[in-house]
C-alpha positions as CSV (number, residue, x, y, z in Angstrom):
1,X,-24.1,7.1,2.1
2,X,-25.7,5.7,5.2
3,X,-23.2,4.4,7.8
4,X,-24.6,1.7,10.0
5,X,-23.0,-0.7,12.5
6,X,-21.8,-3.0,9.7
7,X,-21.8,-0.4,6.9
8,X,-19.0,1.3,5.0
9,X,-16.7,3.2,7.4
10,X,-17.6,1.3,10.5
11,X,-14.3,-0.6,10.5
12,X,-12.3,2.5,10.0
13,X,-13.8,3.8,13.3
14,X,-13.3,0.6,15.2
15,X,-10.7,-0.1,17.9
16,X,-8.5,-2.3,15.6
17,X,-8.1,0.4,13.0
18,X,-7.5,3.0,15.8
19,X,-4.7,0.8,17.2
20,X,-3.0,0.8,13.8
21,X,-3.3,4.5,13.5
22,X,-1.8,5.0,17.0
23,X,1.2,2.8,16.0
24,X,1.9,4.8,12.9
25,X,1.2,8.1,14.8
26,X,3.9,7.2,17.3
27,X,6.4,6.5,14.5
28,X,5.7,9.7,12.6
29,X,4.6,12.2,15.2
30,X,1.7,13.1,12.9
31,X,-2.0,12.4,12.6
32,X,-2.8,9.1,10.8
33,X,-5.9,7.8,9.2
34,X,-6.2,4.1,8.3
35,X,-7.1,3.5,4.6
36,X,-7.6,0.2,2.7
37,X,-4.5,0.8,0.5
38,X,-1.8,3.3,-0.3
39,X,-3.3,4.1,-3.7
40,X,-6.7,4.8,-2.1
41,X,-5.1,7.2,0.4
42,X,-3.2,9.0,-2.3
43,X,-6.3,9.5,-4.4
44,X,-8.1,11.0,-1.3
45,X,-5.1,13.4,-0.7
46,X,-4.8,14.5,-4.3
47,X,-8.5,15.2,-4.6
48,X,-8.5,17.2,-1.3
49,X,-5.5,19.5,-2.1
50,X,-5.4,19.8,-5.9
51,X,-8.0,21.4,-8.2
52,X,-9.0,19.4,-11.3
53,X,-6.7,20.1,-14.2
54,X,-3.7,20.7,-11.9
55,X,-0.2,19.4,-12.7
56,X,1.7,17.1,-10.4
57,X,5.5,16.7,-10.6
58,X,6.3,13.0,-10.1
59,X,8.9,10.3,-10.8
60,X,8.8,8.4,-14.2
61,X,10.3,5.3,-12.4
62,X,7.2,4.4,-10.4
63,X,4.4,1.9,-10.4
64,X,2.0,2.6,-13.2
65,X,-0.9,2.3,-10.8
66,X,0.3,5.5,-9.1
67,X,0.3,7.2,-12.5
68,X,-3.3,6.2,-13.0
69,X,-4.3,7.4,-9.6
70,X,-3.0,10.8,-10.5
71,X,-5.1,10.7,-13.7
72,X,-8.1,9.5,-11.8
73,X,-7.8,12.5,-9.5
74,X,-8.3,14.7,-12.6
75,X,-4.6,15.8,-12.7
76,X,-1.9,15.9,-15.3
77,X,1.3,14.0,-14.4
78,X,4.6,15.9,-15.1
79,X,7.6,13.6,-15.2
80,X,10.7,14.8,-13.3
81,X,14.4,14.2,-14.1
82,X,16.0,11.6,-11.8
83,X,19.3,10.9,-10.3
84,X,20.5,7.7,-12.0
85,X,21.7,5.8,-8.9
86,X,18.6,5.9,-6.7
87,X,15.8,7.2,-9.0
88,X,15.2,10.2,-6.7
89,X,14.0,13.5,-8.1
90,X,16.9,15.6,-9.4
91,X,15.6,18.9,-7.9
92,X,18.2,21.2,-9.5
93,X,17.5,19.7,-13.0
94,X,13.8,20.6,-13.0
95,X,13.5,23.7,-15.2
96,X,12.1,26.9,-13.6
97,X,9.2,26.8,-16.1
98,X,8.2,23.4,-14.8
99,X,8.4,24.6,-11.2
100,X,6.2,27.5,-12.1
101,X,3.6,25.3,-13.8
102,X,3.0,22.6,-11.2
103,X,0.3,22.6,-8.5
104,X,1.8,19.8,-6.4
105,X,4.9,17.5,-6.0
106,X,4.7,13.8,-5.4
107,X,7.7,11.9,-4.1
108,X,8.3,8.2,-4.7
109,X,11.1,7.1,-2.2
110,X,11.7,4.2,-4.5
111,X,12.5,0.9,-2.7
112,X,13.0,3.1,0.4
113,X,15.7,5.4,-1.1
114,X,14.4,8.8,0.1
115,X,13.8,11.6,-2.2
116,X,15.3,15.0,-1.3
117,X,12.4,15.9,1.0
118,X,14.0,18.9,2.7
119,X,14.8,20.6,-0.6
120,X,11.4,19.6,-2.1
121,X,9.6,20.9,1.0
122,X,11.4,24.2,0.7
123,X,10.5,24.5,-3.0
124,X,6.9,23.7,-2.3
125,X,6.7,26.3,0.5
126,X,8.2,28.9,-1.8
127,X,5.7,28.1,-4.5
128,X,2.7,27.7,-2.1
129,X,1.9,24.2,-3.3
130,X,1.5,20.9,-1.4
131,X,4.1,18.2,-1.1
132,X,2.8,14.6,-1.1
133,X,5.0,11.7,0.0
134,X,4.4,8.2,-1.4
135,X,6.1,6.2,1.3
136,X,4.8,2.8,0.2
137,X,8.4,1.5,0.1
138,X,9.7,3.6,2.9
139,X,8.5,2.7,6.4
140,X,11.8,2.9,8.4
141,X,13.6,5.2,5.9
142,X,14.7,8.7,6.9
143,X,15.4,12.0,5.1
144,X,16.9,15.1,6.7
145,X,16.8,13.6,10.1
146,X,13.0,12.8,10.0
147,X,11.1,9.7,9.0
148,X,10.1,9.6,5.4
149,X,6.4,10.6,5.5
150,X,7.0,13.4,8.0
151,X,7.7,16.1,5.4
152,X,4.7,16.3,3.2
153,X,1.3,18.0,3.7
154,X,0.1,14.4,3.3
155,X,1.9,11.1,3.0
156,X,0.7,7.6,2.2
157,X,2.0,4.2,3.4
158,X,1.4,0.7,2.3
159,X,1.0,-2.1,4.9
160,X,1.4,-4.6,2.1
161,X,5.1,-4.1,1.8
162,X,7.4,-4.3,4.9
163,X,4.5,-5.3,7.1
164,X,3.6,-8.1,4.6
165,X,-0.1,-7.9,5.4
166,X,-1.2,-7.9,1.7
167,X,-3.7,-5.2,2.6
168,X,-4.1,-1.9,4.3
169,X,-2.5,1.5,4.2
170,X,-2.1,4.8,6.1
171,X,-2.8,8.4,5.2
172,X,-0.7,10.7,7.4
173,X,-1.5,14.4,7.8
174,X,0.7,17.4,8.7
175,X,-2.4,19.3,9.9
176,X,-4.4,17.2,12.4
177,X,-7.4,19.5,12.0
178,X,-8.0,17.9,8.6
179,X,-8.5,14.5,10.0
180,X,-12.3,14.6,10.2
181,X,-12.7,16.0,6.6
182,X,-10.4,13.5,5.0
183,X,-11.8,10.6,7.0
184,X,-15.3,11.5,5.9
185,X,-14.0,11.5,2.3
186,X,-12.6,8.1,2.8
187,X,-15.9,6.7,4.1
188,X,-17.8,8.1,1.2
189,X,-15.4,6.4,-1.3
190,X,-15.3,3.0,0.3
191,X,-16.8,0.0,-1.3
192,X,-19.0,-2.1,1.0
193,X,-17.3,-5.1,2.7
194,X,-17.7,-8.4,0.9
195,X,-17.8,-11.7,2.8
196,X,-16.2,-13.5,-0.2
197,X,-13.3,-11.0,-0.3
198,X,-12.7,-11.4,3.5
199,X,-12.7,-15.2,3.1
200,X,-10.3,-15.1,0.2
201,X,-8.0,-12.8,2.3
202,X,-8.2,-15.3,5.2
203,X,-7.1,-18.3,3.2
204,X,-4.6,-16.7,0.8
205,X,-1.5,-17.1,2.9
206,X,-2.2,-20.8,3.4
207,X,-2.9,-21.3,-0.2
208,X,0.3,-19.6,-1.2
209,X,2.3,-21.6,1.3
210,X,0.8,-24.8,-0.1
211,X,1.7,-23.8,-3.7
212,X,5.3,-23.0,-2.7
213,X,5.6,-26.3,-0.7
214,X,4.3,-28.4,-3.5
215,X,6.3,-26.7,-6.2
216,X,3.2,-25.6,-8.1
217,X,4.0,-22.0,-8.9
218,X,4.2,-22.5,-12.6
219,X,1.0,-24.5,-12.8
220,X,-0.9,-22.0,-10.6
221,X,0.3,-19.1,-12.8
222,X,-0.8,-21.0,-16.0
223,X,-4.2,-21.6,-14.5
224,X,-4.7,-18.0,-13.6
225,X,-3.7,-17.0,-17.1
226,X,-6.3,-19.4,-18.6
227,X,-8.9,-17.9,-16.3
228,X,-8.1,-14.4,-17.5
229,X,-6.9,-13.4,-14.0
230,X,-3.4,-12.3,-15.1
231,X,-3.4,-8.6,-15.7
232,X,0.3,-8.1,-16.5
233,X,2.1,-10.1,-19.1
234,X,4.9,-7.5,-19.1
235,X,6.3,-5.2,-16.5
236,X,3.8,-2.5,-17.3
237,X,0.1,-3.2,-17.6
238,X,-1.5,-2.6,-21.0
239,X,-2.1,1.2,-21.4
240,X,-5.2,0.8,-23.7
241,X,-4.9,4.4,-24.8
242,X,-8.3,4.8,-26.4
243,X,-10.1,3.6,-23.3
244,X,-7.9,5.6,-21.1
245,X,-8.6,8.8,-23.1
246,X,-12.3,8.2,-22.6
247,X,-11.7,7.7,-18.8
248,X,-9.7,11.0,-18.6
249,X,-12.4,12.8,-20.6
250,X,-15.0,11.6,-18.1
251,X,-13.4,13.7,-15.4
252,X,-12.1,12.9,-11.9
253,X,-13.3,9.8,-10.2
254,X,-12.3,6.2,-9.4
255,X,-15.2,4.6,-11.3
256,X,-13.9,5.4,-14.9
257,X,-10.3,4.7,-14.0
258,X,-11.0,1.5,-11.9
259,X,-9.7,-0.9,-14.6
260,X,-6.2,0.6,-14.2
261,X,-6.2,1.6,-10.6
262,X,-7.3,-1.8,-9.3
263,X,-4.6,-3.9,-11.0
264,X,-2.8,-6.2,-8.6
265,X,-5.2,-5.2,-5.8
266,X,-8.9,-5.4,-6.6
267,X,-9.9,-4.7,-3.0
268,X,-7.9,-1.4,-2.9
269,X,-11.0,0.5,-1.6
270,X,-12.9,-2.2,0.1
271,X,-14.1,-1.6,3.6
272,X,-11.9,-3.8,5.9
273,X,-13.3,-6.5,8.2
274,X,-12.1,-7.4,11.7
275,X,-10.1,-10.4,10.6
276,X,-8.2,-8.3,8.0
277,X,-7.5,-5.6,10.5
278,X,-6.4,-8.1,13.1
279,X,-3.9,-9.7,10.8
280,X,-2.5,-6.3,9.7
281,X,-2.1,-5.4,13.4
282,X,-0.2,-8.6,14.2
283,X,2.1,-8.0,11.3
284,X,2.7,-4.4,12.2
285,X,3.7,-5.5,15.7
286,X,6.7,-7.3,14.1
287,X,7.8,-4.3,12.0
288,X,11.0,-3.5,13.9
289,X,12.1,-7.1,13.7
290,X,11.6,-7.0,9.9
291,X,13.4,-3.7,9.6
292,X,16.4,-5.0,11.6
293,X,16.7,-7.9,9.2
294,X,16.4,-5.5,6.2
295,X,19.2,-3.2,7.5
296,X,21.6,-6.1,7.9
297,X,20.9,-7.3,4.4
298,X,21.0,-3.8,2.9
299,X,24.4,-3.2,4.4
300,X,25.7,-6.4,2.8
301,X,24.3,-5.6,-0.6
302,X,25.6,-2.1,-0.6
303,X,29.1,-3.5,-0.1
304,X,29.0,-5.5,-3.3
305,X,30.5,-4.6,-6.7
306,X,26.9,-4.3,-8.1
307,X,25.9,-1.5,-5.8
308,X,25.8,2.1,-6.7
309,X,27.7,4.9,-4.8
310,X,27.7,4.7,-1.0
311,X,24.4,5.6,0.7
312,X,23.8,9.2,1.3
313,X,21.3,8.6,4.0
314,X,22.7,5.8,6.1
315,X,21.8,2.1,5.6
316,X,19.0,2.6,3.2
317,X,16.9,1.5,1.2
318,X,15.1,-1.2,3.3
319,X,12.4,-2.5,1.0
320,X,14.5,-3.5,-2.0
321,X,18.1,-2.7,-2.8
322,X,18.7,-1.8,-6.5
323,X,21.8,-3.6,-7.7
324,X,23.1,-2.7,-11.2
325,X,24.0,-5.6,-13.5
326,X,24.9,-5.6,-17.2
327,X,22.5,-8.4,-18.1
328,X,19.5,-8.0,-15.9
329,X,17.4,-10.7,-17.6
330,X,20.1,-13.3,-17.1
331,X,20.4,-12.3,-13.4
332,X,16.7,-12.6,-13.0
333,X,16.7,-16.1,-14.5
334,X,19.6,-17.1,-12.3
335,X,17.8,-15.9,-9.2
336,X,14.6,-17.6,-10.2
337,X,16.4,-20.9,-10.4
338,X,17.1,-20.4,-6.7
339,X,13.5,-19.5,-6.0
340,X,14.1,-15.8,-5.7
341,X,11.5,-13.8,-7.6
342,X,12.5,-10.3,-8.7
343,X,9.6,-7.9,-8.7
344,X,9.0,-4.1,-8.5
345,X,10.6,-3.4,-11.8
346,X,9.4,-0.2,-13.5
347,X,10.7,-0.3,-17.0
348,X,10.1,1.6,-19.2
349,X,9.8,5.0,-17.5
350,X,6.3,6.4,-17.3
351,X,6.8,9.0,-20.0
352,X,8.1,6.4,-22.5
353,X,5.2,4.1,-21.5
354,X,2.3,6.6,-21.6
355,X,3.5,9.2,-24.1
356,X,2.8,12.9,-24.4
357,X,-1.0,12.4,-24.7
358,X,-1.2,11.5,-21.0
359,X,1.8,13.1,-19.4
360,X,4.3,15.9,-19.7
361,X,7.6,14.3,-20.7
362,X,10.7,14.5,-18.6
363,X,13.1,17.3,-19.7
364,X,16.0,15.1,-19.0
365,X,15.0,11.4,-19.4
366,X,18.4,9.7,-19.5
367,X,18.8,9.1,-15.8
368,X,15.4,7.4,-15.5
369,X,16.0,5.3,-18.5
370,X,19.3,4.1,-17.3
371,X,18.0,3.2,-13.9
372,X,14.9,1.5,-15.2
373,X,16.9,-0.6,-17.6
374,X,19.7,-1.7,-15.2
375,X,18.3,-1.8,-11.7
376,X,17.8,-5.2,-10.2
377,X,15.8,-4.7,-7.0
378,X,16.4,-7.5,-4.5
379,X,15.0,-8.3,-1.1
380,X,17.6,-7.5,1.5
381,X,16.3,-10.3,3.7
382,X,17.7,-12.7,1.1
383,X,20.9,-10.8,0.6
384,X,23.4,-13.6,1.2
385,X,21.6,-15.9,-1.3
386,X,21.4,-13.1,-3.9
387,X,25.2,-12.4,-3.6
388,X,25.9,-16.1,-3.9
389,X,23.8,-16.5,-7.0
390,X,25.2,-13.4,-8.7
391,X,28.8,-14.5,-8.0
392,X,28.2,-18.1,-9.3
393,X,26.4,-16.8,-12.4
394,X,29.2,-14.5,-13.3
395,X,27.0,-11.4,-13.3
396,X,28.9,-8.3,-14.3
397,X,28.2,-4.8,-13.0
398,X,26.5,-2.4,-15.3
399,X,28.4,0.3,-17.1
400,X,27.8,3.6,-15.4
401,X,25.8,6.4,-17.1
402,X,27.8,8.1,-19.9
403,X,30.1,5.1,-20.4
404,X,32.4,6.1,-17.5
405,X,33.3,2.5,-16.8
406,X,32.0,-0.2,-14.4
407,X,30.6,0.4,-10.9
408,X,33.2,0.5,-8.2
409,X,31.9,-1.5,-5.2
């Protein structure tokens, strides 16, 4: 692919992208490569380290897009048993036979709750396989005294989450010598920049603000549905197993899997323009202010009767805090009446969603099922409002796994 002054890859090599990389490099102490999205960066990492047909241990409580990225890389997802309170991988519950069969491990760090990175790093080192960290939710989280994202052979970050830029990501590398190789792969996979996409990105925040101000959310959603632009009617996107089987049979690549990988972000591999990179940079400059607000809200939410056991890693998670309520649907409706939208639900778990045709099932699925059914992930920056709504609505804590009684706050 030819790379000219305005062609694919030029923005990645520009000063605005370099500044973003320097900011993240300072946070992590590792080499960083700007990518258009977290999912794009993960695909690049999986294709570099894992041979086609390899098996990747991952969490079943995860965005289905990540599941499809693993499939697009020509790999077989293997679902791990989870701790029920934070949906982190239960390292000791993974059977020896599974450890012996996988060619990589992918963490999730769900909502910013860190996976057991030190233990997983040790396991991967002993097996001679790579560890990948999906840190999309976890800028600002720590595990074992290091930032999440500083443990894996590669880690990926989303700048759409805490940064709130609705675009952009970062691929972080333990071995800085790999930068040139992986950056070249990124350039080859980029889709050319589109003026219409850049214009849409430019006006989107103003359009969304107008919709909120005028109270037109329901009307806007109905219009999008009539236009066929709504890709999820339920929490999970439609699996379309026959079409997916054909895509898997076609072999590794984003083209065949694009209908699944692009959901919720059609510009996930689009070459970024200057305006997009500029807005991401301005948002990234405010990250510490955002994280400070998140820490205060997380601390409050963790003190409530709907929280799980006390945090094992300090005041975390910082992206969303999973509360556990007996009737989640009722709680979601109560929060919606206050204008608080609950997203980032991952129910059912991926093995129940996709089935044995597309993934190895978890050997111990109950923890994931309980978490997926009961977790109510709320934005810590709206913690006081959330607590007020749940108290007024009479929301009850969920029963703990195994029927051991209610959560003790």
